[in-house]
N, C-alpha and C positions, 0 to 999 in steps of 0.2 A: 606789816603790820606789829608786828613781832621785833623788839627790840632788843641788843645786846650791848650791854655798857662794863668795859673790861677797867679793871685799876690794880694797883699793887706794885706795876713795874719801875723800874728806877735800876740805879747803876750800885753793882756790890761789888765786893773783894771774890778773887777763887775763893771757894771753901767756904761761903758764906751760905745766906739764905733771903728767901723772897716769898712771899707767899700773893699768888695773883686771884682775884675776886673777879666773878662774870654774875653780874643781875641783868635776868631775864622781865621783859615789861609787855603788854601790850595784850592782847586778845589769844588765850591761850587755854587752850582744853586740858593738855597733856603734854608733857616734853618726855621722848622720849628715851632723847642720848642729851648728853653735854657734853663737853670736850676741847681738847687744849692743842691747837695746833701750833706749829712756826715753823717761820720761813727766813734764813738768814741770807746776805746778801747774796748772788748770783748763783741762791741754792731753789727748788721750788718746796711748798708749803708740805711740812709732814706731821703726822700725827704725833702726836706727843703721851695723851691721855684721854680715855671717855669713860663715862661712868651712865650705865644706863639705871631705869627707872625703877626695876629689881637690886641692884644695888653692884651687880657686877662690874669690875673694871679690866683696862687694856692698857697697856703701856709699850711705847715703843723701848728696844732694848737699851737703848743709848742712856735713858733716865730709871730704870729700874733700878730699885733700892736707893735713890734720891729723890723722886717725886712721889707726890703720894696728892690722888685727885681725890674730892667729897664733895657733898650736895648737904644744903640743908634740910629740914624735913618736908616742907612744903616744894621742894625741886625746884625753886625759881633763881637759886642762885648756886653756882657750882667753885670750887674753892681748887688753887693749885699749889700745895706748899711746895716748894723748891732748896731743898737742901742740899750742900755739898756744891756748890755751884763751880760749875769750869767752865773756859773762855768760849769751849765752842758750842754754850749753852747760850749765847747771844743772839737774840733774832727778836723779830716782833712777834708775840704769842698772841693769838685770836683765838679767841671762844667762837664755839660754835655751838648750836641747838637744834633738834632737829626733834618733831613730833606733830602734835594736829592744832588747829586753831580752834576748828571746831570739827562738829561730826565728820563733815564734808570738807574738811578743806586743811590739806597737809603745811608743812611750814617746814623749811631750812636755813637758817639766819644763822648770820658769821655777824661778829663785834668788828669795829673798828681796829681791834690791835694797840697793843701795852708795848714798850720798849722793855726788851731788858739787857741791861749791857752788864757783861763781868769782865772786870780788869784782871791780869796776872800778876 
């Protein structure tokens, strides 16, 4: 019953920037963690960045210093600011949220994904 909708993907030249957004909706009591993952053709899905309810973050080594994950005050929306994009950043980016729908039911939900293509 928890749904995630990503937006902001597109085509950008190397060195450019994109800002991804993910909005969570549905029955949500608490979101513990929201994050971004990506999957390039022929590769497994990998962690890009996560942010926890307390504000702590983790980034893949490949994006440190270039990407920034953030959330709004209600923690129902997470953003990924991507700067200095490289062709190897090309992938489908997926939003993920983990938390409690109710006091008695947890959730882990994925969005449909948004394509990011970085041209050289």
